[in-house]
C-alpha positions as CSV (number, residue, x, y, z in Angstrom):
1,M,-208.4,63.0,95.0
2,T,-208.7,66.1,93.0
3,A,-209.1,66.1,89.2
4,P,-205.5,66.8,88.7
5,Q,-204.4,64.1,90.9
6,D,-206.8,61.7,89.1
7,D,-205.1,62.7,85.7
8,R,-201.9,62.1,87.0
9,R,-202.8,58.7,88.4
10,A,-204.0,57.6,85.2
11,E,-201.0,59.0,83.4
12,L,-198.6,57.0,85.9
13,A,-200.9,53.9,85.6
14,E,-200.4,53.8,81.9
15,A,-196.8,54.4,81.7
16,L,-196.2,51.8,84.5
17,A,-198.3,49.2,82.4
18,A,-195.9,49.9,79.5
19,V,-192.6,49.7,81.5
20,R,-193.9,46.6,82.9
21,E,-194.8,45.0,79.6
22,R,-191.4,46.3,78.4
23,L,-189.7,44.2,81.2
24,A,-191.7,41.4,80.5
25,A,-191.0,41.2,76.7
26,A,-187.2,41.7,77.6
27,A,-187.5,38.9,80.0
28,R,-189.4,36.5,77.5
29,A,-186.6,37.2,74.7
30,A,-183.9,36.5,77.3
31,G,-185.5,33.1,78.4
32,R,-185.9,34.7,81.9
33,D,-188.6,35.0,84.4
34,A,-190.1,38.6,84.5
35,G,-190.3,38.3,88.3
36,E,-186.5,38.0,88.5
37,V,-186.2,41.7,87.6
38,R,-187.2,44.5,89.9
39,L,-188.5,47.9,88.9
40,L,-186.8,50.9,91.0
41,A,-188.5,54.2,90.1
42,V,-186.3,56.9,89.9
43,T,-188.1,60.1,91.4
44,K,-185.6,62.7,91.7
45,T,-186.9,66.0,90.9
46,W,-190.4,64.7,91.0
47,P,-192.9,65.6,93.8
48,A,-193.8,63.4,96.9
49,S,-197.1,63.3,95.4
50,D,-196.2,61.2,92.7
51,V,-194.3,58.8,94.7
52,A,-197.5,58.7,96.8
53,L,-199.5,57.6,93.8
54,L,-196.7,55.2,92.7
55,T,-197.2,53.4,96.1
56,D,-200.9,53.4,95.5
57,L,-200.2,51.3,92.0
58,G,-198.2,49.1,93.8
59,L,-194.5,50.2,93.6
60,D,-192.5,50.3,96.9
61,A,-188.6,51.1,95.8
62,F,-187.4,54.5,94.7
63,G,-184.2,56.2,93.8
64,E,-183.0,59.4,94.5
65,N,-179.8,61.2,93.5
66,K,-179.3,63.9,96.5
67,E,-179.6,63.1,99.9
68,Q,-181.3,66.4,101.0
69,E,-184.0,66.0,98.5
70,G,-184.5,62.3,99.4
71,A,-184.8,63.1,103.0
72,A,-187.5,65.5,102.5
73,K,-189.3,63.5,99.9
74,A,-189.3,60.4,102.4
75,A,-190.5,62.6,105.2
76,E,-193.4,63.9,102.9
77,L,-194.4,60.5,101.8
78,S,-194.7,59.5,105.4
79,A,-197.2,62.2,106.0
80,L,-199.1,61.5,102.6
81,R,-199.3,57.9,102.8
82,P,-198.3,56.8,106.5
83,D,-199.2,53.1,105.9
84,A,-197.1,52.9,102.8
85,V,-194.1,50.5,102.6
86,A,-191.4,52.4,100.7
87,R,-187.6,51.7,100.2
88,W,-185.3,54.5,99.3
89,H,-182.3,53.9,97.5
90,V,-179.6,56.4,96.8
91,V,-178.5,56.1,93.2
92,G,-176.3,59.2,92.5
93,R,-172.9,60.1,93.6
94,L,-172.7,60.5,97.4
95,Q,-170.4,63.0,99.3
96,R,-168.9,61.2,102.6
97,N,-170.2,64.2,104.7
98,K,-173.9,63.3,103.7
99,A,-173.6,59.7,105.2
100,R,-174.7,60.5,108.6
101,S,-178.0,62.0,107.6
102,L,-178.7,59.6,104.9
103,V,-178.6,56.6,107.4
104,R,-181.4,58.0,108.8
105,W,-183.8,57.5,106.2
106,A,-182.2,55.5,103.3
107,H,-182.7,51.8,102.7
108,A,-179.9,51.2,100.3
109,V,-177.0,53.3,98.8
110,D,-176.6,52.0,95.2
111,S,-173.5,54.0,94.0
112,V,-170.3,53.2,96.5
113,D,-167.2,53.5,94.8
114,S,-164.6,54.2,97.0
115,A,-163.1,52.5,100.2
116,R,-163.4,56.1,102.1
117,L,-167.1,55.9,101.1
118,V,-167.6,52.5,102.5
119,D,-165.8,53.5,105.8
120,A,-168.1,56.8,106.1
121,L,-171.2,54.6,105.6
122,E,-170.3,52.0,108.2
123,S,-169.4,54.7,110.7
124,A,-172.7,56.5,110.1
125,A,-174.8,53.3,110.1
126,A,-173.0,52.1,113.5
127,K,-174.1,55.4,115.1
128,A,-177.5,55.3,113.7
129,V,-177.9,51.9,115.2
130,D,-176.5,52.9,118.7
131,A,-178.9,55.9,118.3
132,G,-181.9,54.1,117.7
133,E,-182.3,55.6,114.1
134,R,-182.2,52.3,112.3
135,T,-182.6,48.6,113.2
136,D,-181.0,47.0,110.1
137,A,-178.0,47.1,108.1
138,L,-177.6,49.6,105.2
139,E,-177.6,47.8,101.9
140,V,-174.8,48.6,99.5
141,L,-174.3,48.0,95.8
142,V,-170.7,48.8,94.4
143,Q,-171.0,51.0,91.6
144,V,-169.0,49.5,88.4
145,S,-167.4,51.9,86.0
146,V,-166.9,50.3,82.6
147,D,-164.7,53.1,81.3
148,A,-162.9,54.0,84.5
149,D,-163.8,57.7,84.0
150,P,-163.4,59.3,87.2
151,G,-165.9,62.3,86.2
152,R,-168.8,59.8,86.1
153,G,-168.3,57.9,89.4
154,G,-168.0,54.2,89.9
155,A,-165.0,52.1,90.7
156,P,-162.8,50.7,87.8
157,V,-163.5,47.1,87.0
158,A,-160.1,46.0,88.6
159,E,-161.0,47.5,92.1
160,V,-164.5,46.2,92.5
161,P,-163.7,42.6,93.8
162,A,-161.6,44.3,96.8
163,L,-164.1,46.9,97.2
164,A,-166.9,44.4,97.6
165,D,-164.6,42.5,100.1
166,R,-164.6,45.7,102.1
167,V,-168.2,46.4,102.2
168,A,-168.7,42.7,103.3
169,G,-166.4,43.1,106.3
170,C,-168.6,45.7,107.9
171,A,-170.8,45.0,110.8
172,H,-173.6,47.5,109.6
173,L,-173.3,47.4,105.9
174,H,-174.9,44.3,103.7
175,L,-173.5,43.7,100.3
176,G,-176.1,43.5,97.9
177,G,-174.2,43.2,94.8
178,V,-173.0,45.7,91.9
179,M,-174.6,48.6,89.9
180,T,-173.7,50.3,86.7
181,V,-174.6,53.1,84.3
182,A,-173.7,52.3,80.7
183,P,-171.4,55.2,79.3
184,Q,-172.8,57.0,76.4
185,D,-169.5,56.1,74.2
186,V,-169.8,52.4,74.8
187,A,-172.6,50.1,73.5
188,P,-174.8,49.0,76.1
189,E,-174.6,45.3,75.2
190,E,-170.9,45.6,75.7
191,A,-171.2,47.6,79.0
192,F,-173.7,45.0,80.5
193,A,-171.7,42.1,79.5
194,T,-168.6,43.5,81.1
195,V,-170.5,44.0,84.2
196,W,-172.3,40.7,84.3
197,E,-168.7,39.3,84.7
198,V,-167.8,41.6,87.2
199,A,-171.0,40.4,89.2
200,Q,-170.4,36.8,88.6
201,R,-166.7,37.3,90.4
202,V,-168.4,39.3,93.3
203,R,-170.9,36.4,93.8
204,V,-168.4,33.7,93.7
205,A,-166.7,35.4,96.8
206,H,-170.1,36.6,98.3
207,P,-172.9,34.3,97.3
208,H,-175.5,36.4,99.0
209,A,-174.6,39.5,96.7
210,T,-177.1,38.6,93.9
211,T,-178.1,42.0,93.0
212,L,-177.1,43.5,89.5
213,S,-178.6,46.7,89.1
214,A,-178.3,47.9,85.3
215,G,-180.6,49.5,82.7
216,M,-182.6,52.3,82.6
217,S,-185.5,53.8,80.3
218,G,-183.3,53.7,77.0
219,D,-181.7,50.4,77.4
220,L,-183.3,48.2,79.8
221,E,-183.8,45.4,77.3
222,A,-180.0,45.2,76.8
223,A,-179.6,45.0,80.5
224,V,-182.2,42.2,81.0
225,A,-180.8,40.3,78.2
226,H,-177.1,40.4,80.0
227,G,-178.7,39.4,83.8
228,S,-179.8,42.6,85.1
229,T,-182.1,42.0,88.4
230,C,-182.8,45.5,88.9
231,V,-183.7,48.3,86.4
232,R,-183.9,51.9,87.3
233,V,-186.6,53.8,85.5
234,G,-187.3,57.6,85.5
235,T,-188.2,59.0,82.1
236,A,-190.4,56.1,80.8
237,L,-192.0,56.1,84.0
238,L,-192.5,59.5,85.3
239,G,-192.0,61.5,82.2
240,R,-189.4,63.9,81.0
241,R,-188.3,66.7,83.3
């Protein structure tokens, strides 16, 4: 490993330790076990070399916004760390025409917000299985929009249960639960409380859908306090872009 790589590894190790301590403190404050909250490293715009170093440090779940960038990075990581186990999540808004390519490398789509996208992913996943390109179902989280702003993505609260039902009815998709991004003009505590209630309704109908993905670098404590089981951390882990 070169000196710059050593330096970067040390930076990432220090940042990872700090994030883990924040998660542990947030869990203690909420009376929860820190092991209940998974860390998803959001690696969009960062190089595959950083992802490789994060796998060396024990991380195995990574989030990408764009299908093309994620596909290239997944392939590069396979070359850099052939033995690494990495689960790739698409966390950004997804165009339906990207579904066929995405199912070749992604393990999960955390930003599903429409019936048409559900249908596109089911069709693409079925074709991928038939072609031998994947052997497992594609995990899906329904993205909840607290403020119903169509410009930010996410399904309005009232539409989430039906959308979850649609995912659960697909043979090649697995309903993991729900995801949200707190709007800037809504207090995180208020947003996460609303989504926790939505998540509970989904779990009643689909007991296996236990994931509540909420919280990022700036608001993960509030998310953990309101039941988040997965936080998506980019800046606090990798630095500012």
